[in-house]
Steps between C-alpha positions, in 0.01 A plus 500: 500500500550849643587866455736608778652826618837549666378412852334179382811389312718570803278278713500227236880495486514453878282189490590312181760454227372663180441283196258500209426822313552856628441821305657818640377836370403846624628854538774457762819378335698480824249265661474286187878452487519440877236228503623342178828432678308378809301253288806362323708474819213323679465242222857418403839483674715791375796259485322310223332798327721450194327166445150569628426859392423563134427858399339604171493871413235645270488315167862385484390134501232300326195409705573129445842539667337664801231238533756221475693663786197463728519124453862471613583330827672696778861412583594444865185686601130442552400776257618676188398851392415628151483882481345690210584870516277724288410223259274649226197281562280744311685409177437124524273330249182319599668161466785618724249598767350151493844340534594734787166435668550124482853533645381710793216262577747209512795675664723253689489523880876562498479816285456861609396699192513881538365758257653838587381830349727804546263748338293668777219553249435126469183413689231236527224681317170318548268795429664589168673181382818542298739255334645394836170442679450142383852414620433654841172305514704185437761596762235571763323170437811284515746706702555811710481861383683756714424868444765728651346841566702780658510481879319768697718775651423378853621146424810637325577717803490192726736324260744793514492507882594132518742531207693779672588265788646251253716782362639598840292813549144599587215706361167585663165464323454874443844539343440189290179659368696815417751291302214334310343837419835622369619191310166346397342158549687317224692252716794464262568873505407538866741232621784650297441829679444325835832316475668831418359686799568208739865498391511878541360469855805295611308325777317810621117519478385618155358853510305716256809721465705198385227409251499856362878484470535182294164384362385639167132591486268347246339731247170451685648612832663804337174596331324476837752750637444728198127497570549581869742781418249659263216461749703676769603784270862386460534507122880532520520163679268344241734613220805368687341154517397513134852595392640213710269260315628642172862447611410140576381466138142424602276502192248783468218254435585311820505822703167622361345155552612499864366852545162399357478204741598725791236762423242227441579375851453854629163518325383174660622610841331841470172344383512258794570782746206700365285190554620468862663164438736347755863399445398133470278589205804591295573133440208511261685748280785264402724627779610147594840561336560807718638494850298650784746791510452569128122490537517747787719732291254480210214592735709783643562641153137457399407735784726770349307540176153504351335250269488767228876553524567126472275479192689790342831327572376177339391697191849652475664157531267355236594783264872440561458127442323568170780733388766243585322236294383706204796712394873550529570723799784599729420271793687702762338826390153342497547355851611837635206670330267243657641571845449875450136437403446274802655755733257757358205278590594495867568874510127552452310504829202302374242439774294239308 
């Protein structure tokens, strides 16, 4: 029938009561959980959920039991809901697929059947079919697929601005973007930090100072600050941030991975600047998950170094990554050594 995104599903829920088959998947766990509850609440009365909501988790039940549940009649309600959370469809036999297919094709009008996939790696892969592809083909033909991608930073900022009012405080768009840059775009983590800073504000407008006081930075945000410190010749500050990451028990591989992504962003930004590209062109370099403020900071930092220096930094990070994966090393010592090597790159006044 259709492949929807979050906006399309929101509109659908405003105009009709959901029934039939829905498959929820995608990278944003917060949105998947949020709209799963929306779907269930829209279809069945919470007062009768004990009778009309049947949940099956992974492979704890036989397929026949699940399919029989779809045939049940709702009690004191127009619809019943059957929820399959992370059911291992890829392990079903060919005959099971045929039985499931027949059930879906003949699903009662009074049944809402939901397939829910927690794993963000699950996707509808049409170019390189995998074991789940034929099931997603079936779901699309006879139901609704909903792919929950991460929201863009601008849409998240709007959500925070309106959410602050509900929490008895306020936050402007620029400060909301700063919070996103510091806490990341994962909505589950972000809202935990947002609730914390709103409570800390005690009815006053949320400020950047409040965010700095009580919101823990993501590894990515910390690595961005390390990069900027090195580019501005403040190696001491870079080491302070690195040691704070170590105190937080961040894994060396995670830190190096974030550093590699950061310097790759710098490389793209520098290449674009050398080509006289405009700010709007940066959307073509997978910057859609960055806020406008973060993009501007990346461009700012790209102006502080040369392409040759960025390439040297990427070579150093690749070497560190290889050492982490190939032999037993002292992670803390290796990270510090890497920072010393990176600082040395930016000490050189390369004009190329």
